[in-house]
C-alpha positions in Angstrom: 2.2 -25.3 12.1 5.4 -23.2 12.4 6.1 -19.4 12.3 9.1 -17.6 11.4 10.3 -14.5 9.9 11.0 -14.6 5.9 13.9 -15.3 3.8 14.6 -14.0 0.3 14.0 -17.8 -0.3 10.2 -17.2 0.6 9.8 -15.1 -2.2 8.4 -17.5 -5.6 6.2 -19.2 -2.8 4.6 -15.9 -1.2 4.3 -14.8 -5.1 2.4 -18.2 -5.7 0.0 -17.7 -2.8 -0.3 -13.9 -3.5 -1.7 -14.9 -7.2 -3.7 -17.2 -5.9 -5.8 -14.7 -3.7 -5.2 -11.8 -5.7 -9.6 -11.2 -4.7 -8.5 -9.9 -1.7 -4.9 -8.7 -2.1 -3.7 -5.4 -4.2 -0.8 -6.9 -6.6 2.8 -6.4 -4.9 5.4 -4.4 -6.2 7.9 -7.5 -6.7 11.1 -5.9 -6.2 10.0 -4.3 -3.0 8.5 -7.3 -2.1 11.5 -9.4 -2.6 13.4 -7.0 -0.5 11.1 -6.8 2.4 11.0 -10.9 2.3 14.5 -10.9 2.7 14.9 -8.3 5.4 12.6 -10.6 7.2 10.2 -8.1 7.6 7.5 -11.1 6.8 5.8 -13.2 9.3 5.9 -17.0 7.1 3.3 -19.7 8.8 3.9 -22.8 7.7 2.4 -26.3 7.8 4.2 -29.6 6.5 7.3 -27.4 5.7 4.5 -25.8 2.9 3.6 -21.5 3.2 0.1 -21.4 4.4 0.0 -17.9 5.0 2.3 -14.4 5.4 1.7 -11.2 6.7 3.4 -7.8 7.8 3.0 -4.9 9.5 4.3 -1.1 9.3 4.2 1.6 11.7 2.8 4.7 10.4 3.7 7.9 12.0 2.0 10.7 10.0 -1.5 8.0 10.7 -0.6 7.3 14.0 -0.9 3.9 14.0 0.5 0.4 13.2 -0.6 -0.5 10.3 -1.1 -4.3 9.1 -0.3 -3.9 5.6 -0.5 -7.8 4.2 -2.3 -10.8 5.9 -3.0 -13.6 3.6 -4.1 -17.0 4.4 -4.5 -20.1 1.5 -7.8 -20.2 0.8 -7.5 -24.1 1.9 -6.6 -23.5 5.7 -9.2 -20.2 6.2 -11.5 -21.2 9.2 -9.1 -23.4 10.7 -7.7 -20.6 13.5 -4.8 -20.2 11.0 -5.4 -16.7 10.9 -5.5 -15.9 14.7 -2.0 -17.8 15.0 -0.7 -15.4 12.5 -2.1 -12.7 14.1 -1.2 -13.5 17.5 2.4 -13.5 16.0 1.9 -10.1 14.9 0.4 -8.4 17.8 3.2 -10.0 20.0 5.8 -8.7 17.6 4.2 -4.8 17.8 3.9 -5.0 21.6 7.7 -5.8 22.0 8.5 -2.6 20.0 9.7 0.5 21.9 6.3 2.9 21.2 3.5 3.9 23.2 0.7 1.4 22.2 -2.3 3.9 23.3 -0.7 6.2 20.6 0.0 3.6 17.7 -2.9 1.7 17.8 -2.9 -1.7 15.2 -5.4 -1.1 12.3 -6.1 -2.9 9.0 -7.8 -0.7 6.2 -9.8 -3.1 4.1 -12.0 -2.6 0.9 -15.7 -3.2 1.4 -16.9 -6.0 0.2 -13.9 -8.3 -0.1 -14.1 -12.4 1.0 -11.3 -11.5 3.7 -13.1 -8.8 5.5 -15.4 -11.7 7.6 -11.9 -12.5 9.2 -11.6 -9.2 10.5 -15.3 -8.4 11.3 -16.1 -12.0 13.0 -13.9 -11.0 15.5 -15.8 -7.6 16.9 -13.0 -5.4 16.4 -14.4 -1.5 16.0 -14.9 -0.4 12.4 -15.2 2.6 11.1 -15.7 3.7 7.0 -14.7 6.2 4.6 -15.6 6.6 0.8 -12.5 7.3 -1.4 -13.3 10.4 -3.4 -11.6 9.2 -7.0 -13.1 5.7 -7.3 -16.2 5.7 -4.7 -15.1 2.7 -3.1 -15.9 2.5 0.9 -12.6 1.6 2.7 -13.2 0.0 6.3 -10.7 0.8 9.2 -10.7 -2.0 11.9 -9.2 -1.4 15.0 -7.5 -4.6 16.7 -7.7 -4.5 20.3 -6.7 -6.7 22.8 
């Protein structure tokens, strides 16, 4: 397995993987996604020159956190350690940033009941819940600790 930063040539493969996992991901804004891929803002996980996962994070100054905003592993590669490898790459990159890591913890937000929540929950991270007033959906906020 190989992890690298994204390029603009990854767009079609990432979109294909995204649509295969629509049950666990929100619909992307394709132009924004293409720009972010081209700028190397995503981590790409490959095996045998095939993209099997991707992820990115964003600093959220108003919420005082680093938020993992996209995290996807192909269904065929789940429960095989691929998620841990990709998460480690994100955390290693975040640790290199010139920020106060105590003030900007790493978080993930998920809708309660989605299949990908198991990855975050089985690791034993701190979880809080809130309900969105308009939709009534429960959102899990998961603190990713070292």
